[in-house]
MOPAC internal coordinates of N, CA, C and O (Angstrom, degrees):
PM7 1SCF
backbone

  N    0.0000 0     0.00 0     0.00 0    0    0    0
  C    1.4806 1     0.00 0     0.00 0    1    0    0
  C    1.6067 1   108.95 1     0.00 0    2    1    0
  O    1.2310 1   119.18 1   -31.83 1    3    2    1
  N    1.2235 1   119.18 1   148.17 1    3    2    1
  C    1.4388 1   123.04 1  -179.43 1    5    3    2
  C    1.5252 1   109.49 1  -121.83 1    6    5    3
  O    1.2310 1   120.17 1   -66.23 1    7    6    5
  N    1.2702 1   117.29 1   113.77 1    7    6    5
  C    1.5731 1   121.53 1  -178.33 1    9    7    6
  C    1.4412 1   109.26 1  -122.96 1   10    9    7
  O    1.2310 1   121.34 1   -34.35 1   11   10    9
  N    1.3145 1   115.04 1   145.65 1   11   10    9
  C    1.4905 1   127.87 1   161.59 1   13   11   10
  C    1.3695 1   108.85 1   -88.17 1   14   13   11
  O    1.2310 1   118.12 1   -59.53 1   15   14   13
  N    1.4163 1   121.18 1   120.47 1   15   14   13
  C    1.3630 1   127.65 1  -175.98 1   17   15   14
  C    1.5824 1   117.54 1   -89.54 1   18   17   15
  O    1.2310 1   121.89 1   170.93 1   19   18   17
  N    1.3410 1   113.99 1    -9.07 1   19   18   17
  C    1.4721 1   118.45 1  -170.27 1   21   19   18
  C    1.6062 1   111.79 1  -144.06 1   22   21   19
  O    1.2310 1   118.06 1   -93.97 1   23   22   21
  N    1.2723 1   121.30 1    86.03 1   23   22   21
  C    1.4443 1   126.28 1  -175.17 1   25   23   22
  C    1.4315 1   113.19 1  -123.79 1   26   25   23
  O    1.2310 1   119.52 1   -48.67 1   27   26   25
  N    1.4367 1   118.53 1   131.33 1   27   26   25
  C    1.5150 1   122.39 1  -179.46 1   29   27   26
  C    1.5470 1   103.77 1  -105.43 1   30   29   27
  O    1.2310 1   120.42 1   -27.96 1   31   30   29
  N    1.2023 1   116.81 1   152.04 1   31   30   29
  C    1.5124 1   123.58 1   174.75 1   33   31   30
  C    1.5341 1   105.95 1  -120.55 1   34   33   31
  O    1.2310 1   121.58 1    12.11 1   35   34   33
  N    1.3196 1   114.57 1  -167.89 1   35   34   33
  C    1.5335 1   118.92 1  -179.02 1   37   35   34
  C    1.4181 1   112.24 1   -69.68 1   38   37   35
  O    1.2310 1   119.86 1   174.29 1   39   38   37
  N    1.3777 1   117.87 1    -5.71 1   39   38   37
  C    1.4781 1   121.15 1   177.56 1   41   39   38
  C    1.5274 1   110.27 1   -75.20 1   42   41   39
  O    1.2310 1   119.05 1   158.49 1   43   42   41
  N    1.3009 1   119.42 1   -21.51 1   43   42   41
  C    1.4352 1   124.05 1   171.30 1   45   43   42
  C    1.5919 1   114.78 1   -90.22 1   46   45   43
  O    1.2310 1   121.70 1   -36.47 1   47   46   45
  N    1.2490 1   114.35 1   143.53 1   47   46   45
  C    1.4622 1   115.21 1  -179.45 1   49   47   46
  C    1.4743 1   116.33 1   -61.38 1   50   49   47
  O    1.2310 1   121.16 1   153.36 1   51   50   49
  N    1.3983 1   115.39 1   -26.64 1   51   50   49
  C    1.4527 1   121.08 1  -175.48 1   53   51   50
  C    1.4855 1   113.04 1   -85.84 1   54   53   51
  O    1.2310 1   120.21 1  -175.10 1   55   54   53
  N    1.3033 1   117.20 1     4.90 1   55   54   53
  C    1.6031 1   117.71 1  -174.89 1   57   55   54
  C    1.5077 1   105.58 1  -139.52 1   58   57   55
  O    1.2310 1   122.76 1   -26.66 1   59   58   57
  N    1.3798 1   112.32 1   153.34 1   59   58   57
  C    1.4065 1   123.20 1   168.43 1   61   59   58
  C    1.5416 1   113.14 1  -117.01 1   62   61   59
  O    1.2310 1   120.97 1  -169.95 1   63   62   61
  N    1.3530 1   115.75 1    10.05 1   63   62   61
  C    1.4024 1   124.76 1  -167.45 1   65   63   62
  C    1.6002 1   110.65 1   -77.68 1   66   65   63
  O    1.2310 1   121.70 1   -58.66 1   67   66   65
  N    1.2746 1   114.36 1   121.34 1   67   66   65
  C    1.5347 1   123.35 1  -179.26 1   69   67   66
  C    1.6156 1   105.42 1   -88.21 1   70   69   67
  O    1.2310 1   123.69 1   -34.32 1   71   70   69
  N    1.3129 1   110.53 1   145.68 1   71   70   69
  C    1.4346 1   115.84 1  -179.14 1   73   71   70
  C    1.5267 1   115.89 1   -49.46 1   74   73   71
  O    1.2310 1   120.48 1   137.92 1   75   74   73
  N    1.2912 1   116.68 1   -42.08 1   75   74   73
  C    1.4180 1   123.44 1  -175.27 1   77   75   74
  C    1.5968 1   108.47 1   -62.82 1   78   77   75
  O    1.2310 1   122.62 1   140.70 1   79   78   77
  N    1.3860 1   112.59 1   -39.30 1   79   78   77
  C    1.5676 1   115.33 1   179.75 1   81   79   78
  C    1.4873 1   108.18 1   -75.26 1   82   81   79
  O    1.2310 1   116.83 1   154.26 1   83   82   81
  N    1.3226 1   123.63 1   -25.74 1   83   82   81
  C    1.4892 1   120.86 1   177.40 1   85   83   82
  C    1.5590 1   108.36 1   -72.99 1   86   85   83
  O    1.2310 1   120.66 1   140.73 1   87   86   85
  N    1.3509 1   116.34 1   -39.27 1   87   86   85
  C    1.5147 1   118.00 1   176.93 1   89   87   86
  C    1.6148 1   108.61 1   -59.77 1   90   89   87
  O    1.2310 1   121.73 1   137.00 1   91   90   89
  N    1.2323 1   114.29 1   -43.00 1   91   90   89
  C    1.5321 1   116.86 1  -177.99 1   93   91   90
  C    1.4838 1   107.19 1   -64.63 1   94   93   91
  O    1.2310 1   116.51 1   133.03 1   95   94   93
  N    1.3593 1   124.23 1   -46.97 1   95   94   93
  C    1.3701 1   126.45 1   172.63 1   97   95   94
  C    1.4588 1   115.99 1   -50.21 1   98   97   95
  O    1.2310 1   123.13 1   127.23 1   99   98   97
  N    1.4226 1   111.60 1   -52.77 1   99   98   97
  C    1.4817 1   114.82 1  -178.14 1  101   99   98
  C    1.6643 1   113.40 1   -58.13 1  102  101   99
  O    1.2310 1   121.99 1   137.53 1  103  102  101
  N    1.3751 1   113.79 1   -42.47 1  103  102  101
  C    1.3507 1   120.12 1  -179.10 1  105  103  102
  C    1.4388 1   108.36 1   -66.45 1  106  105  103
  O    1.2310 1   116.15 1   137.14 1  107  106  105
  N    1.2724 1   124.92 1   -42.86 1  107  106  105
  C    1.4926 1   127.60 1   179.88 1  109  107  106
  C    1.5352 1   112.04 1   -59.54 1  110  109  107
  O    1.2310 1   122.34 1   144.02 1  111  110  109
  N    1.3908 1   113.13 1   -35.98 1  111  110  109
  C    1.5192 1   118.69 1  -176.46 1  113  111  110
  C    1.5635 1   110.24 1  -102.50 1  114  113  111
  O    1.2310 1   120.08 1  -156.00 1  115  114  113
  N    1.2472 1   117.44 1    24.00 1  115  114  113
  C    1.5367 1   125.02 1   168.80 1  117  115  114
  C    1.5830 1   109.86 1    61.93 1  118  117  115
  O    1.2310 1   119.02 1  -141.05 1  119  118  117
  N    1.3150 1   119.48 1    38.95 1  119  118  117
  C    1.5330 1   124.06 1   175.98 1  121  119  118
  C    1.5300 1   103.29 1   -91.75 1  122  121  119
  O    1.2310 1   121.59 1   -30.22 1  123  122  121
  N    1.3414 1   114.57 1   149.78 1  123  122  121
  C    1.5282 1   123.97 1   172.46 1  125  123  122
  C    1.4630 1   108.47 1   -90.85 1  126  125  123
  O    1.2310 1   118.10 1   154.63 1  127  126  125
  N    1.3203 1   121.23 1   -25.37 1  127  126  125
  C    1.4381 1   125.58 1  -178.55 1  129  127  126
  C    1.4188 1   115.36 1   179.34 1  130  129  127
  O    1.2310 1   119.51 1    10.40 1  131  130  129
  N    1.3685 1   118.54 1  -169.60 1  131  130  129
  C    1.4422 1   125.39 1   179.91 1  133  131  130
  C    1.5597 1   107.41 1  -164.46 1  134  133  131
  O    1.2310 1   124.64 1   -21.07 1  135  134  133
  N    1.3865 1   108.70 1   158.93 1  135  134  133
  C    1.4533 1   117.74 1   170.04 1  137  135  134
  C    1.5704 1   108.93 1   -97.68 1  138  137  135
  O    1.2310 1   123.09 1   -52.01 1  139  138  137
  N    1.2609 1   111.68 1   127.99 1  139  138  137
  C    1.5242 1   113.07 1   174.94 1  141  139  138
  C    1.5643 1   110.67 1   -85.15 1  142  141  139
  O    1.2310 1   118.96 1   -61.39 1  143  142  141
  N    1.3644 1   119.59 1   118.61 1  143  142  141
  C    1.4170 1   124.87 1  -165.25 1  145  143  142
  C    1.5160 1   108.54 1  -130.05 1  146  145  143
  O    1.2310 1   122.27 1  -117.51 1  147  146  145
  N    1.2765 1   113.26 1    62.49 1  147  146  145
  C    1.5384 1   118.21 1  -178.72 1  149  147  146
  C    1.5904 1   110.33 1   -70.46 1  150  149  147
  O    1.2310 1   121.28 1   -24.48 1  151  150  149
  N    1.2110 1   115.16 1   155.52 1  151  150  149
  C    1.4634 1   119.82 1   177.87 1  153  151  150
  C    1.5512 1   114.71 1   -63.99 1  154  153  151
  O    1.2310 1   121.64 1   -65.59 1  155  154  153
  N    1.3055 1   114.47 1   114.41 1  155  154  153
  C    1.4384 1   122.85 1   175.37 1  157  155  154
  C    1.5783 1   116.48 1    51.70 1  158  157  155
  O    1.2310 1   121.78 1  -149.17 1  159  158  157
  N    1.2605 1   114.21 1    30.83 1  159  158  157
  C    1.4322 1   120.18 1  -173.47 1  161  159  158
  C    1.5894 1   106.73 1  -155.14 1  162  161  159
  O    1.2310 1   119.27 1   -49.86 1  163  162  161
  N    1.4182 1   119.00 1   130.14 1  163  162  161
  C    1.3604 1   124.70 1   179.05 1  165  163  162
  C    1.4435 1   108.40 1   -95.93 1  166  165  163
  O    1.2310 1   119.77 1   -73.85 1  167  166  165
  N    1.3466 1   118.05 1   106.15 1  167  166  165
  C    1.5544 1   124.02 1  -174.39 1  169  167  166
  C    1.5562 1   111.20 1   -72.99 1  170  169  167
  O    1.2310 1   119.48 1   138.53 1  171  170  169
  N    1.2258 1   118.60 1   -41.47 1  171  170  169
  C    1.5006 1   126.63 1   179.01 1  173  171  170
  C    1.5584 1   107.03 1  -122.86 1  174  173  171
  O    1.2310 1   121.60 1   -45.28 1  175  174  173
  N    1.3459 1   114.54 1   134.72 1  175  174  173
  C    1.5128 1   114.95 1  -177.89 1  177  175  174
  C    1.4384 1   112.49 1   -97.26 1  178  177  175
  O    1.2310 1   118.11 1   171.00 1  179  178  177
  N    1.3397 1   121.20 1    -9.00 1  179  178  177
  C    1.4915 1   124.84 1   175.75 1  181  179  178
  C    1.4672 1   112.45 1  -146.56 1  182  181  179
  O    1.2310 1   118.10 1   -22.53 1  183  182  181
  N    1.3198 1   121.23 1   157.47 1  183  182  181
  C    1.4219 1   119.44 1   176.89 1  185  183  182
  C    1.4961 1   116.30 1   -59.48 1  186  185  183
  O    1.2310 1   122.07 1   -38.48 1  187  186  185
  N    1.3413 1   113.65 1   141.52 1  187  186  185
  C    1.4130 1   120.89 1   177.29 1  189  187  186
  C    1.4679 1   110.57 1  -133.92 1  190  189  187
  O    1.2310 1   121.06 1   -16.26 1  191  190  189
  N    1.4045 1   115.58 1   163.74 1  191  190  189
  C    1.4438 1   121.22 1  -179.48 1  193  191  190
  C    1.5602 1   102.88 1  -126.35 1  194  193  191
  O    1.2310 1   122.68 1   -51.84 1  195  194  193
  N    1.3250 1   112.46 1   128.16 1  195  194  193
  C    1.5197 1   117.49 1   175.64 1  197  195  194
  C    1.5974 1   102.64 1  -128.78 1  198  197  195
  O    1.2310 1   121.84 1   -55.74 1  199  198  197
  N    1.3482 1   114.08 1   124.26 1  199  198  197
  C    1.3998 1   122.15 1   172.71 1  201  199  198
  C    1.5885 1   113.33 1    49.27 1  202  201  199
  O    1.2310 1   121.57 1  -143.81 1  203  202  201
  N    1.2828 1   114.61 1    36.19 1  203  202  201
  C    1.5485 1   117.30 1  -179.90 1  205  203  202
  C    1.4659 1   114.88 1    89.03 1  206  205  203
  O    1.2310 1   119.39 1   176.64 1  207  206  205
  N    1.4294 1   118.77 1    -3.36 1  207  206  205
  C    1.4482 1   122.29 1   178.18 1  209  207  206
  C    1.5227 1   111.10 1  -107.11 1  210  209  207
  O    1.2310 1   121.21 1   -49.18 1  211  210  209
  N    1.3418 1   115.29 1   130.82 1  211  210  209
  C    1.4840 1   122.20 1  -175.40 1  213  211  210
  C    1.4730 1   110.21 1   -92.92 1  214  213  211
  O    1.2310 1   118.49 1   -54.61 1  215  214  213
  N    1.2687 1   120.49 1   125.39 1  215  214  213
  C    1.4241 1   126.00 1   175.45 1  217  215  214
  C    1.4716 1   110.75 1  -113.62 1  218  217  215
  O    1.2310 1   120.64 1   -44.16 1  219  218  217
  N    1.3209 1   116.39 1   135.84 1  219  218  217
  C    1.3617 1   123.78 1  -174.33 1  221  219  218
  C    1.5917 1   110.52 1  -120.68 1  222  221  219
  O    1.2310 1   120.61 1   -34.00 1  223  222  221
  N    1.2821 1   116.43 1   146.00 1  223  222  221
  C    1.4240 1   118.70 1   178.58 1  225  223  222
  C    1.5836 1   113.44 1   -71.82 1  226  225  223
  O    1.2310 1   120.10 1   -34.26 1  227  226  225
  N    1.3526 1   117.42 1   145.74 1  227  226  225
  C    1.3757 1   124.38 1   180.00 1  229  227  226
  C    1.5364 1   110.26 1  -163.43 1  230  229  227
  O    1.2310 1   119.15 1    -1.36 1  231  230  229
  N    1.2562 1   119.23 1   178.64 1  231  230  229
  C    1.4933 1   122.08 1   178.86 1  233  231  230
  C    1.5071 1   105.05 1  -158.82 1  234  233  231
  O    1.2310 1   120.80 1   -31.44 1  235  234  233
  N    1.1891 1   116.07 1   148.56 1  235  234  233
  C    1.5560 1   127.82 1   166.57 1  237  235  234
  C    1.5336 1   107.84 1  -103.12 1  238  237  235
  O    1.2310 1   121.28 1   -81.16 1  239  238  237
  N    1.3387 1   115.15 1    98.84 1  239  238  237
  C    1.4006 1   118.76 1  -178.40 1  241  239  238
  C    1.5464 1   113.01 1   -84.61 1  242  241  239
  O    1.2310 1   118.10 1   -42.11 1  243  242  241
  N    1.3460 1   121.22 1   137.89 1  243  242  241
  C    1.4335 1   124.35 1   178.50 1  245  243  242
  C    1.4726 1   106.13 1   -98.04 1  246  245  243
  O    1.2310 1   118.57 1   -59.46 1  247  246  245
  N    1.2994 1   120.33 1   120.54 1  247  246  245
  C    1.4356 1   126.53 1   179.30 1  249  247  246
  C    1.4941 1   112.14 1   -76.55 1  250  249  247
  O    1.2310 1   117.58 1   -18.08 1  251  250  249
  N    1.3438 1   122.22 1   161.92 1  251  250  249
  C    1.4221 1   124.28 1   176.13 1  253  251  250
  C    1.5433 1   113.35 1   -53.78 1  254  253  251
  O    1.2310 1   121.67 1   145.05 1  255  254  253
  N    1.3019 1   114.40 1   -34.95 1  255  254  253
  C    1.5196 1   115.93 1   175.70 1  257  255  254
  C    1.5664 1   113.83 1   -80.75 1  258  257  255
  O    1.2310 1   119.63 1   173.81 1  259  258  257
  N    1.2906 1   118.31 1    -6.19 1  259  258  257
  C    1.4753 1   121.26 1   174.75 1  261  259  258
  C    1.5613 1   111.44 1    98.23 1  262  261  259
  O    1.2310 1   120.68 1  -172.98 1  263  262  261
  N    1.2214 1   116.30 1     7.02 1  263  262  261
  C    1.5075 1   121.40 1   174.19 1  265  263  262
  C    1.6137 1   108.41 1   -74.81 1  266  265  263
  O    1.2310 1   122.33 1   -24.76 1  267  266  265
  N    1.2730 1   113.14 1   155.24 1  267  266  265
  C    1.4129 1   117.86 1   179.31 1  269  267  266
  C    1.6232 1   108.02 1  -115.41 1  270  269  267
  O    1.2310 1   124.57 1   -48.11 1  271  270  269
  N    1.3041 1   108.83 1   131.89 1  271  270  269
  C    1.4498 1   115.62 1  -172.43 1  273  271  270
  C    1.6177 1   102.85 1  -126.07 1  274  273  271
  O    1.2310 1   121.77 1   -52.87 1  275  274  273
  N    1.3366 1   114.22 1   127.13 1  275  274  273
  C    1.4835 1   124.13 1   176.95 1  277  275  274
  C    1.5786 1   111.11 1   -79.68 1  278  277  275
  O    1.2310 1   117.98 1   -52.70 1  279  278  277
  N    1.2231 1   121.45 1   127.30 1  279  278  277
  C    1.4376 1   127.52 1   172.42 1  281  279  278
  C    1.4131 1   102.52 1  -112.54 1  282  281  279
  O    1.2310 1   116.04 1   -61.62 1  283  282  281
  N    1.3467 1   125.12 1   118.38 1  283  282  281
  C    1.4469 1   128.80 1   175.83 1  285  283  282
  C    1.4758 1   110.65 1  -108.88 1  286  285  283
  O    1.2310 1   121.07 1   -40.72 1  287  286  285
  N    1.4065 1   115.56 1   139.28 1  287  286  285
  C    1.4758 1   123.55 1  -178.88 1  289  287  286
  C    1.4691 1   110.66 1    56.35 1  290  289  287
  O    1.2310 1   121.90 1  -133.47 1  291  290  289
  N    1.3278 1   113.97 1    46.53 1  291  290  289
  C    1.4934 1   125.67 1   175.04 1  293  291  290
  C    1.5567 1   108.41 1  -112.38 1  294  293  291
  O    1.2310 1   122.12 1   -44.18 1  295  294  293
  N    1.3075 1   113.55 1   135.82 1  295  294  293
  C    1.4395 1   118.39 1  -175.25 1  297  295  294
  C    1.5928 1   113.93 1  -108.78 1  298  297  295
  O    1.2310 1   122.07 1   167.69 1  299  298  297
  N    1.2719 1   113.63 1   -12.31 1  299  298  297
  C    1.4693 1   115.78 1   172.43 1  301  299  298
  C    1.5068 1   111.87 1  -147.04 1  302  301  299
  O    1.2310 1   120.32 1   -24.25 1  303  302  301
  N    1.3496 1   117.00 1   155.75 1  303  302  301
  C    1.3929 1   122.80 1  -174.56 1  305  303  302
  C    1.5685 1   110.21 1   -73.05 1  306  305  303
  O    1.2310 1   122.92 1   -41.69 1  307  306  305
  N    1.3541 1   112.00 1   138.31 1  307  306  305
  C    1.5528 1   115.05 1   178.21 1  309  307  306
  C    1.5334 1   107.73 1   -53.90 1  310  309  307
  O    1.2310 1   121.30 1   -34.79 1  311  310  309
  N    1.3269 1   115.12 1   145.21 1  311  310  309
  C    1.5414 1   119.37 1   175.73 1  313  311  310
  C    1.4704 1   110.07 1   -72.27 1  314  313  311
  O    1.2310 1   119.87 1   147.29 1  315  314  313
  N    1.3284 1   117.85 1   -32.71 1  315  314  313
  C    1.4335 1   118.57 1   179.41 1  317  315  314
  C    1.5097 1   114.15 1  -102.62 1  318  317  315
  O    1.2310 1   118.85 1   -62.24 1  319  318  317
  N    1.3516 1   119.80 1   117.76 1  319  318  317
  C    1.3903 1   121.40 1  -172.15 1  321  319  318
  C    1.5336 1   111.08 1   -95.28 1  322  321  319
  O    1.2310 1   118.89 1  -167.74 1  323  322  321
  N    1.2897 1   119.72 1    12.26 1  323  322  321
  C    1.4274 1   119.44 1  -174.16 1  325  323  322
  C    1.6408 1   106.02 1   -98.14 1  326  325  323
  O    1.2310 1   123.30 1  -115.73 1  327  326  325
  N    1.3136 1   111.28 1    64.27 1  327  326  325
  C    1.4220 1   115.61 1   179.38 1  329  327  326
  C    1.5329 1   114.30 1   -83.28 1  330  329  327
  O    1.2310 1   120.10 1   180.00 1  331  330  329

């Protein structure tokens, strides 16, 4: 299986990508799925399948020091943000 582990959607300031366009891109490039890892925001809270593409929840958490940490298959933000 081929997965993209780090995708941003329009929920992140750095992206304008809508989920339906992401699915089209993934299909065109022979991916089976992706983790949606928007900045400090969980876009989907559980795995979903759209047109044969599997999308999994994730998040790119910004630490107090400004580092980015990927959380994969995560359905809620950590309570403590001092990572």
